[in-house]
N, C-alpha and C positions, 0 to 999 in steps of 0.2 A: 762415753764412747760407744757403749753397747751393753746389752743385758741378755742373759741367757738362763738356762736351767740351773747352772752352778752358782750364778751370782751376777755381778755386774763389773764393768771395767770403767774406771774414771781416768781422765787425763789430768795430771797434776804437775805443778812446778816444784822441782827439787831445788830447795834454796842452797844446799851445800854444793851440789854439782853444777848449779845454774843451767838446768836443762829440763825439758819436758819429759815426764815419765808416765807410764801407764800403771795403775794400781788395780789389780784384779781382786775383788772382794768376794770371797767364797761364802756361801750360805753356811750358817752354823749347824749343819746337819752332819751327823757322823760319816755317812757314806761319801758326802761331798768333801768333808775335811780329809778323809783318808785318800781320796782321789787327788786332792790338792797337794798332799805331802808326796805322793808318787810323782806328780808333775814337777814339784820343786826339785826332787832328786834327779829327774831326767834333765831339767833345764840346767842344773848345776853341773851335771856330767857333760852335757853338750857345750857348756860354757868353757870347759877346759880345752876343748878342741876347736871351737868356733870363734875364737877371739877376733880373727881377721875378717870374718864374714859379717857384713852389715845387714844382710837380708833376713837374718834370723833374730827372733826376739831373744834378748840376753837378760837373764835375771840379775837384778841389782841387789835385792834383799828380800826378805819376807818376815812377817811378824803376825802374831795372834792378837787380835783386838776384839774383846768381848765375845769370844768363841768363834770369831770369823777369821779364817786364814786370809791374809792379805799378801799378795805377791807383787813386788815392785819390779818393773822391767823397763827396758827401753821402749819408747813410744814409737810405734810404726803406724802407718795408715791401714794396716791389715794384720790379722793374727796368723798364727802358725798354720791353722787349718786352711785359710784362704791362700796362704803362700804355697802350700802343698797342692791345692787345686790348680793354682795358676801355673806352677812349674811342671806339674804332672810328671814327677819322676817315676821311672820304671812302671809304665802302664802294664797291667796284667793282661796276658793273653789266655783265652780259654781254648782248650784243645777239643 
């Protein structure tokens, strides 16, 4: 699905839920792993309040595979960053 500084995102079939999911595979570098753990915490917190909103990526699970943090989430056509750019919430004004 995509590749970036932190790693890559794959679209996969979840055999248990019978749906497509996105798996974000984070590079096995300490600073990226640390950032991934912060992202997991934020996604889990958002998930508590965003169950009814289908426009946000929802974390399904996460795991550590050979020193790579892997984040399993709902599969959308766009990521959280693209969603923020598209919706443009609270545009900042400079005085």
